[in-house]
C-alpha positions as CSV (number, residue, x, y, z in Angstrom):
1,M,119.0,82.3,92.6
2,S,117.4,79.3,91.0
3,K,117.5,75.8,92.4
4,M,119.7,74.7,89.4
5,T,122.3,77.5,90.2
6,K,122.4,76.5,93.9
7,S,122.8,72.9,93.0
8,L,125.7,73.6,90.6
9,K,127.3,75.9,93.1
10,G,127.2,73.2,95.8
11,Q,128.9,70.7,93.4
12,V,131.6,73.2,92.4
13,N,132.5,74.0,96.1
14,R,132.7,70.3,96.9
15,K,136.4,69.3,96.7
16,R,137.4,65.9,95.4
17,Y,139.7,64.0,97.6
18,Q,143.4,64.5,96.7
19,P,145.9,62.1,98.2
20,D,148.9,63.6,100.0
21,I,151.7,62.0,97.9
22,N,154.5,63.2,100.3
23,Q,152.7,61.6,103.3
24,F,152.1,58.3,101.3
25,L,155.8,58.1,100.1
26,A,157.0,58.7,103.7
27,L,154.8,55.9,104.9
28,C,156.1,53.6,102.1
29,G,159.7,54.6,103.1
30,R,159.1,53.7,106.7
31,N,157.6,50.4,105.7
32,Y,160.7,49.7,103.5
33,F,163.0,50.2,106.5
34,H,160.9,48.0,108.8
35,I,161.0,45.2,106.2
36,L,164.7,45.6,105.5
37,K,165.5,44.7,109.1
38,W,164.5,41.1,108.5
39,L,164.6,40.6,104.7
40,P,167.3,38.1,103.9
41,E,169.9,39.3,101.4
42,K,170.2,36.0,99.5
43,A,166.5,34.9,99.6
44,A,165.4,33.1,96.5
45,Q,162.0,33.0,94.9
46,G,159.7,30.7,96.8
47,D,161.6,30.9,100.1
48,T,159.6,31.4,103.3
49,W,160.6,32.5,106.8
50,S,159.0,33.6,110.0
51,V,159.7,36.8,111.9
52,E,159.0,36.3,115.6
53,E,159.0,38.3,118.8
54,G,157.4,36.8,121.9
55,T,154.0,35.5,120.9
56,S,153.8,37.6,117.7
57,C,154.7,35.9,114.4
58,L,154.7,37.1,110.8
59,N,155.0,34.6,108.0
60,V,156.8,35.8,104.9
61,R,157.0,34.3,101.5
62,L,159.1,35.6,98.6
63,I,156.9,35.4,95.6
64,E,159.0,37.3,93.0
65,N,162.7,38.3,93.0
66,T,164.1,40.7,90.5
67,H,167.2,42.9,90.5
68,Y,165.5,46.0,91.9
69,T,162.3,44.8,93.3
70,Q,160.8,41.9,95.3
71,L,157.3,40.8,95.8
72,I,156.6,39.3,99.3
73,E,153.5,38.0,101.0
74,I,153.2,38.8,104.7
75,S,150.6,37.1,106.8
76,R,150.0,36.9,110.5
77,T,148.8,33.8,112.3
78,L,145.8,34.4,114.5
79,P,144.0,32.0,116.8
80,L,141.2,30.2,114.9
81,S,138.0,32.3,114.7
82,D,134.9,32.2,112.6
83,Y,134.7,36.0,112.6
84,I,138.3,37.2,111.9
85,D,140.4,36.2,108.9
86,S,144.2,36.3,109.4
87,P,145.7,39.3,107.7
88,C,147.5,38.5,104.5
89,I,149.0,41.2,102.1
90,S,151.2,41.3,99.1
91,V,154.0,43.9,99.3
92,R,156.2,45.2,96.5
93,V,159.6,46.2,97.8
94,Y,161.4,48.7,95.6
95,H,165.1,48.6,96.5
96,D,166.1,51.4,94.0
97,A,163.5,53.8,95.5
98,K,163.7,52.4,99.0
99,L,159.9,52.0,99.3
100,A,157.5,49.2,100.2
101,E,154.0,49.4,98.9
102,V,151.0,47.1,99.6
103,L,149.6,45.8,96.3
104,T,146.9,43.5,97.5
105,S,145.2,42.5,100.7
106,R,143.0,39.6,101.5
107,Q,139.9,41.6,100.8
108,I,141.1,43.7,97.8
109,S,142.8,42.2,94.8
110,Q,144.1,45.5,93.4
111,L,144.2,48.8,95.3
112,S,143.2,52.1,93.5
113,P,144.8,55.3,94.6
114,V,141.5,57.0,95.3
115,Y,137.9,55.6,95.7
116,D,134.7,57.5,95.3
117,Y,132.8,57.6,98.5
118,P,130.3,56.2,99.2
119,N,131.0,53.1,97.1
120,I,129.4,49.7,96.9
121,R,132.2,48.0,98.9
122,M,132.5,50.9,101.4
123,Y,136.2,51.4,100.9
124,H,137.6,54.6,102.3
125,R,138.5,57.4,99.9
126,D,142.1,56.8,101.0
127,E,141.9,53.0,101.2
128,K,145.4,52.6,99.7
129,Y,146.9,54.8,102.4
130,Q,144.9,53.0,105.1
131,V,146.1,49.6,104.0
132,N,149.8,50.8,103.9
133,A,149.3,52.3,107.4
134,F,148.0,48.9,108.5
135,L,151.2,47.3,107.2
136,E,153.2,49.7,109.2
137,E,151.3,48.7,112.4
138,L,151.7,45.1,111.5
139,L,155.5,45.5,111.1
140,K,155.7,47.5,114.4
141,V,154.2,44.6,116.5
142,G,157.5,44.8,118.3
143,G,160.8,46.6,117.7
144,S,163.3,43.7,118.2
145,F,162.3,40.9,115.8
146,S,164.4,37.8,115.5
147,A,164.1,36.5,112.0
148,I,164.1,32.7,111.5
149,Y,164.9,31.9,107.9
150,L,163.4,28.7,106.4
151,S,164.1,27.6,102.9
152,E,161.8,25.5,100.7
153,C,163.4,22.6,99.0
């Protein structure tokens, strides 16, 4: 067998990463129901509120409000540090599909479904899933949030 044939055979056997759509949709569904617990029904575009439990606090801002979807920004206040940025993500909430999906994070302005690996920014192949899993962990900081609604005037 020639070197060329071996090389091509190695490339053919190498599987390209395929995202598990069912697993991703299940994650987005869980995130939707976590968010729904403290999302005000009559929030208007530009409104902000905090979701607190003990010492944990999520700051939420409603960026866009349409009939079937909302775009919210969720951030978490951390003690000042030169090494760690506070997490901040934009989440599209789809009320008709009952899903919540991360659109952007502080580091990534637009998430692709799949990244080649290795890549120049060292994103994981399943970076989109990983960021949505991070959102789930961020929303599960505690189970009994008490929402404090603040309205901007």
